[in-house]
N, C-alpha and C positions, 0 to 999 in steps of 0.2 A: 734501473731494472723494473721498478714499479712506478706507475704514474699516480697522481693524486686521486684519480678516479677509481683506483683499483678496488678499495674497500666498498664504496657505494655500489660498484658494479657487481661485486660478489654478493652483497646483500640483496640487490634486485634479482639476481639470478636465483638466490635461495627462495625469494618470494615467488618467482615464476614456477619453481619446482613444486612448491606447496599449493599455490592457489591457481596456477594455470592462467586462464583468461578471466578469473574472478577479480576484477579491479576493485570491487567493494571490499573483498577480503584483504587485498593488499593494502588498501588505504587504512583499514582498521588496524592491521599489524603495524604500519608505520606510525599511526597515532599512539598506539600502546607503547611501542618501544621509545618513542620520543618522550612520552610522559614518564616512563620509568627512568629514563636518563635524567630528566629534570629532577625527579625525586632523589636520585642518587647524588646529585650535585647541589642540592639545596639544603641548607642547614636549618633544621627544625628545632634547634636547641632552645630558642627563646620561648616558643609555645610549650615545649615539653617541660621547661622549668616552671611555668605557670601552673601546668597541670599537676606536676609532681608536688608543688607546694600545697595546692588545694587538696589533693588526694591524701597527703600525709596529715594535714590538719583535720580532715574528716576522719581518718583512721584513729587519730588520737581521741577525737570526740566519741568514737564508737567503742573505745576502751582498749585500744592497742597501746600497751605501756611497756612492752618488752617482747622477748621471744626472738624468733628468727625470721628473716626475710629472704626471698629470692626475687631478683629482677632479671628478666630475660627478654631478649629481642633487641630492638634498636635503642641506642642511648641508655643502656642499663645503668650506667653510672648516674645519669641525671635522675632517673626514677628511684634510685637508691637514696637520693638526697645529697649527693656530693656537690659541693660548691664548684663553680667553673674553674677556679684557679687550682683545684686539687685533682681535676680529671686528667687521666692519662690516655684515654682513647679518643680517636678521631670522631667528630660528630657523625652520627648515622651508623657507627660500627655495631655489628651484631655480637652479642656476648651473653653469658649467663653468670651472674654474680650473686654470691650469698654473703650474709652478714648477720651479726647480732643487732637487733633493733635497739638503738640507744634509749635509755630510760627517760632522758630529757631531750626535747626537740631543740632546734636552733631558734634564733630570734624570729619573731613575726616578720614576714616580708623577705626573709633570707632563705638560703638553702636549708632544708629540714635537718640535715645531719652532717654538720661540718666535722671533719676529723674522723669520720667513720672508717673502720678497717674492713675492706672487702677482700674476698677471695674468689677465685674462679670456681664455679660450680662444676663438680665432677659427677656426671650422671651415673657413672659406674660405681663410684665409691660412696656417694652421699645418698642414702636411702631414707633419711629422716624427712618428716614433713615440716612445713613452714607455717608460721602464723599468718604471714602475708606473702602472696605471690603476685607480682605485677608483670604483665606481659604486653609487649608492643611489637606485633609482627610487622615485617617490612611490607611496603607497597600498600598499606591500608588505605591511604587517601588518594590512590591513583584510580582514575576512571579507566576501566578496561573495556574494550569493545569487541575483541575477537570472540567468536562463538565458543562457549564452554569455559573460557578462562576465568570469568568472574565466578562461575559456579565452583570451579576448582579451588579458587581462593577462599570462598565461603566455607567449604567443607574442611579445608585445611585449618582454617581459623577455629571452627567448632571443635575439631579434634584436638587442636592445641589447647583450647580452654578446658576440655575434659582432662587433658593431661595435667594442666595447672591445678584443677580441683583435686585430682588424685594425689597431688603432692602438697595439698593444703591441709593443715590440721582441722578436724571438725571444730566448728566455732570460729574459725579464722576466715580470711577473705582472699578471694582471687579477683584481681582487677585487670581489665584488659581494654585496650583501644582497638576496636574492630571496625571493619567496613559495615555499612548500614544493612547490607544484605543478610548479615547474620540474624538480625531481628525481623527484617522486612520480607524476606523471601517467603514464598507460599509453602515451602517445605516445613511443615510443623514437626515432623518426626525428628529432624536434626536438632531442633531446639529441645524436644522432649528428652533427648539424650543428656542434656545439661542438667535436667531436673533429677536425674538418677543420683547425682552427687551434690548438687548445690541448689540454692534458691536465689532469685533475683532480689537483692536489696534495693537497687535502683539503677537507672540509666540516664545519661544525659546525651542529647544529640547536638553535636558541635556544628557551628556555622560552616558553610562551604569555604574551603581554603583556610581553615583555622590553623592548620599545621604548616602548610606551604602554600604560597599564593600563586605559584606558577600555574598557568592553564594546564589542565590534565591532572593536577594535584588538588583538585577542588571537589573530589568525591566526598560525600557526607560520611563522617566518622562518628561512632558512638563510644562513649565511655561506659563500660559495664562494671558494676560492683556486685559480686556474687559471694554468698556466704556458704561455706561447706557445711552441710547439715549433718545431723547425727544419725541419719538413716531415713529420715522423713522430714519434709519441710515444716517450718513452724507457721509462717504466714507469707508465703511467696506472692509476689505480684503476678498477675496474669500477663504472660508474655509469649504464649504459644500461638494464639490466632492472629491473623492479619486480615485486612480487608482493603478493598479498592476504594480510594478516596479521590474525589474530584477536586483538584487544586488548580485554580485559574484556567478552567476548561480542559485540563489534562488529567488523565487517569493515572494515578500512581498507587502502589501498594504500600500500606503503612501498618506497623505493628499496633495491636490493640493497646499496648502499654502507653504509647505516645498519644493515642486518641483519648485515653483516660487521664493522662497527665500532660496536657499540652504545655504547661510551664516548664517541663523538663526538656523541651526543645529550645535551645539557646538562640532563638531568632525567629524569623517568620518563614513558614513553609511556602515554597513555590515550586513550580515545575517548568521545565523547558523541553521543547521537542528535540529529538535526537535523530540524526541521519543514520545512526547505527541500529535503531530499534525503538523500543518503548521509551516514552518520555523519562527524563532524568529528574529525580527529586533534588531540590536546591533548598538550602537554608540561608536566608539573608541575615547577617548579624544585626543585633539591636542597635549598635552604635555606642553602647556603653562600655565596650571593651570585654575581651574574653575573661580577664581576671575577675572582674566584677560579676559577670554572668555566671561564671563557673562557681564562684564562692556562694552565690545565692542558690544555685541549683544543688550544690552539695549539701547546703544547710537543710534544704527540703528533704533530701534523702536521709541525712542523719536523724532529723526529727522523726521521720517515719520509722527508721530502724529502732530508735529508742522506744517508741510507742508500741511497736510490734514485737519487741523482744528479740531483735536481730542484732544486738550488740555483741562484741567479741566475747567468746567464752572458750578459751583454750586453757591449757595448764598454766600458761604465763599471764593470761588476761581473764581471770574469772569474773563473771558478772553475778553478784549475789542476788540481784533482783530478777534473774531469769531462772525459772524452774526447768530442770532437765529431766526427761524420762530416762532413767538409767538403763532401762531395758533396750533402748535404742542405741546407747553408746557402746557399740560392739564392733568387731571387725566386719565390715560390710561384705555381703556376698556380691561380687562384681561380675559373676558369670553372665548375667543378663546384659550388663553394659558391654561386656566383651563381644557377645554375639551381635548386638546391635551395631557396634562399631565396625565389625567385620562386614555386616550387611551394607552399612553406609559406604564403606570403601569399595565394595563390589559394585554398588549402584552409582559410583562416582561418574558424572557425565563424561563421556568420551569425546575427546577433541578430534580423534581420527574419524574420518568419514570417507568411505570409498577408497581406503588406502591412503588418504591424505591427512595430514595433521598440521596443527598450527605451530609456528615456530616457537620454541621455548623462550621465556624471558631471559634477559641477560643474567648470567650466573652471579650469585651473591655468596658471600662467605658462609660456610655451613654454620647453622646455629648449634648451640650446645644441648638442645633438647634430646631426650631419649625416653626410654620406657622405664619408669620407676617401678611399675608393677607389671607382671607378665601380661602381654596383649593389650595393655593400656598405653595410649600415646603419652609420651612425656611432654613437658611444657616447652616444646621447641617450635619455632616458626621459621 
């Protein structure tokens, strides 16, 4: 009844309806969907395991010795520190998992939390905050080319980070793997939203293809470590401004943080021309291995955090060396944040133009994120 070409023909007819005679738009859509398919079918567990081990070692150094964790997004079990032989979910699965942080970590070089007991996070029933929130949104390392789609992803990730910070105990940490546009885009106001709740402890820029090596999955990814502040930052890094930088004859926009901290780029910056628009930033690996580079980069961040007084300071992880202004330790007035989030959503770039819209990406399982506070986005991606 149906021949083998039925589905491709349906897809091409859909592209014709959206793009008409715009062959460039059709090519961009094909490239995006191919890259997203490769992302869905490529296991990133090995890279995630390295990152999870490094992150939890850094968190221990920063004073996390107990309390509660929430891991949300892709491979939440891995980022919770579950050994591979104890995991129950398929690689790449989206979920939200909560747990008590073990007092003692696993052995060096192994999964951080063997035997940990996880439970599914219920956004409607669980309104407590967490000492650590780790978020890994889907399609972070995919290079997207359709007009407006990359901006949509960036705004969704920023709103997701805000939701994570809102669900983090003051003095605790939100950690996220995000596309580089979160820091590099010229939109300063979206990053200023993050400062309403948190301050940047540090960031590491991963090599291209660090998570998945397939072409299309080589977009640059950043590891952000943010500390939920007590109403005002202590000594936050400058990460709002960006500037255009000439890299091998190509102009690319780079966040001031990485220009001030070039060693936090885990490789060599490069740029390549793109048929889809502006040149694309590339990070060539050092050749020493992601594990070694990540460990060195996280050590620089923890050293800075200790010197700046940005170590953990929640009810479960008190830092006696950090003085806290108790007048700031109160229920924050989030009305200004809510208003700015609404404005950001309203100004979200529209894909539709002249009655035409880009095809939506392939559907993915719904994440467990929700609104933990009224009008605030929950930590869902």
